[in-house]
N, C-alpha and C positions, 0 to 999 in steps of 0.2 A: 579428402582435400588436404589433409595434413594440417588442419587448423588448430591453433592453440587458443582456448577460450577459458578465462578465469573470471570468477565472480567473487569480489570481496563484499561480505555482508555480515549481518548480525542475525542470529536465529529468530529473535522476536520482533525484528523490524518489519513493518508492513511495506516499507520502501524496497528493501532487498528481496522480500518475498514476491513483490510484483515481478521482479526480473526473473526469478526462478519459475514462476507460473508461466510467463511468456516463453521462456526457453523450453519448458516442458510441452506447451502447446505446439511449439514449432518442431519439437522432436530433436532438439540440438543438444549434443553432448557438451558438458562443461565441467570445470573443476571448481569446487566451492571452497573458499577460505574464510573461516570465521574470524571476525575481528573483535578485540576488546576495546571498544571506542571510549569507554568511561575511564579506563585506567592505564591502558598500554597499547596505543595505536602502533601498528607495525610500520617498519621502515618502508615496506613496499606500498602500503596505503598512502603514506605521506609523499612518497615518490610519484605515485600515479594520480593522486588528487591533491596537489600542493595548494590549490586555491581554497577549497572548502574543508579539506582534511576530514572527510566523512564518507560513510557508505551510502548507497552502493556504488561500486566502481566495477565496470566490465572491461576486461583487458582482452582485446582480440588481436592475436598475432603481434603482441607487444605494444599495441596502441590502446591507451586508456580512454574510456568514455565515462563521464560522471553525470549525476542527476538522473533520477529514476525515469522521468518522462522522456528525457532525451535518449536514454538507453533503450526504452521501449520502442521508440520510433526507429532507432538504429537497427534493432533486432528485426523489426518488421520489414525494413528496407533491404536488409542483408539476406534474410532467409524468406523466400517468397511463399513457401507452403503455409497453409492455415493462417491467412492474414488476420491481424487483430485490429487494424485500422480500415475503415471503409475505403473502397477504391474510388467511389464517387467524390469529386473534389468538395462539394458542399457538405456532404455527410461527414467527410474527413475533417473539415473545418469545424463543424459542430461538435465532433468528438473531442477535438483539441480544446474547444471552448469549455465544455463541461468538465474535462479533466483539469484544466487550469482553475476553474471555479472551485472544484473540490479541494485542490491543494492550497489555494489561497485562503479558503475558509478554515483550513486546519491550523492556521497560525493561532497560537495561544492568545486568547482575548482576556480582558480584565475579568476577574472572578465573578463579579456581580452581574456581568453580561454574558458569561459563558453559556449558561443553560438556555437563555433566550436565543442566542445566536445559533446554538446547536439545533434547536427546534426549527428555526427559520431555514437553516441549511437543509435539514431533513425534509421539511415541507416542500421546498423548491425541487429537491430531487424526486420526491414522491410524485409531483406533477409531471416531471420529465419521463417517468416510468409508465405513465398511463397508457394502457393498451399494449404494453410490451412485456415480454418475459425477461429480457435483459436490456441494459442500456443500449447494447449493440443490436437489438432485435431478437432473433431466435437463437443466436449463439453468443457466447462470451466474447467480448471485444475490449478495446482499449479503455473505455470508460469504466467498464466492470472491473477490470484489473486494477485501475487506479483507485476505484472505490472499495476495493477488497477489505480495507481496514474497517469499513462500516459494518460489513457482514460478520467479521470474526474478532475484531479488536474492541469495538465499542461495548459489547456485552461485558467482558471482563473489566474494562475501565469503569463502566457504570457500577458494577458490583463493588469494585475497590473503593470508589469515592462515595458510594451510597446515593446515587442519583438514578432516575428512571426516565430516560429520554426516548430511546428507540424501542417501542413496544408494538405489538400487533394491533392493539386498539387505536393507538395514535397514528400509526403509519402502516396500514395494512399492506399496501403494494410494495413498499420498501422492505417490510418484514418478510413478505413472501419471496421477493427477489433475493434477499440474503440467504434464505433457506435453500432456494433453488441453486444459487451460486455455489454454496458449500457442498451440495450434493454431486456436482460435476466431478467425476473421478480425478481428472488432472488437478482440480482445485483442492479437493479433499485430501489428496495425497501430499500436498505441498503447503499445508497450513500447520503452524506450530500448535502443540497441545494447549487447549484452553486453560487447563489448570495451571500450566506453567506460566502462561501470560498473566493470569490472575495473581499468582504468587509474586511475579516480577513487579507488577504495578502496586501491589500492597506494600512490598518492600521499599519501592521508590517513594511512595506516599509517606510511609513511616519515617524515612530518612529526611524528606523535605519538612515534615512536621517537627521532627526533632531539631533540625537545623534552625527552623523559625523560632522555636521555643528558646533555644540557646542564645538567640540574638535579642530577645525582649526581656 
C-alpha cells in the first residue's frame, strides 16, 4: 500500500509499548523512533503532538494520532485483521469502560492512600477476570493491552519502592493472567527487559529522594 507509519515512543513506557504490541498483533510494519522525553524532546515530537508534547504518537502517512487508547482504536479500525476490540457493540463499550477505568486509576494518588487504592484497583480487576483467561476472553484484546503495565511494570516498581501489592496469594486470578499474558509470543517479544525497568525506577526514586532531601 506504500504506507508510511512511524511510532514515537520511549523504550520503558507502558504507553508506547501498548502501541507496539497492537501493531505486532496486527502484523503491521512501522518505524520506531526513540524519544528522550526527560531531557531533549525532538522537534518532530513537538510538531506532531503540540498539545501534550508527550509520547506515544503514531504518524500514519503524515497524519499524527496521540494518546495511547485513541491510537489503539485507530489501529483496530484501520487494519481489520486480528481485531483487538470486540465487534459486538456492548462488549466493545465494556472494553472501553474497563480500559478507561484502568488509566484513570493510574493517576498518582497521595502517598498515604496509594497502597490502599492500588489494592482496591487490583481487587476490582480480579473480579472482572473471573472465569476468563484474558480480559478479552480466550485471546488478548484491548483491555489486556491497556493493562499490560500491571503484568510487567508493577513487579519492578514494587521492588524499587519496597512494597508488595500484586502477589499470587492476594490476587490469584490477576497473577495468573499476568503470567499467561507475558507468555504470549507477540507480548513476550515486545516487553522491555525487567532488570532494565527496575534499574530505571530505582534511579528515578533515588533522584526524587535526593531532590526532596535538598528541599528540606
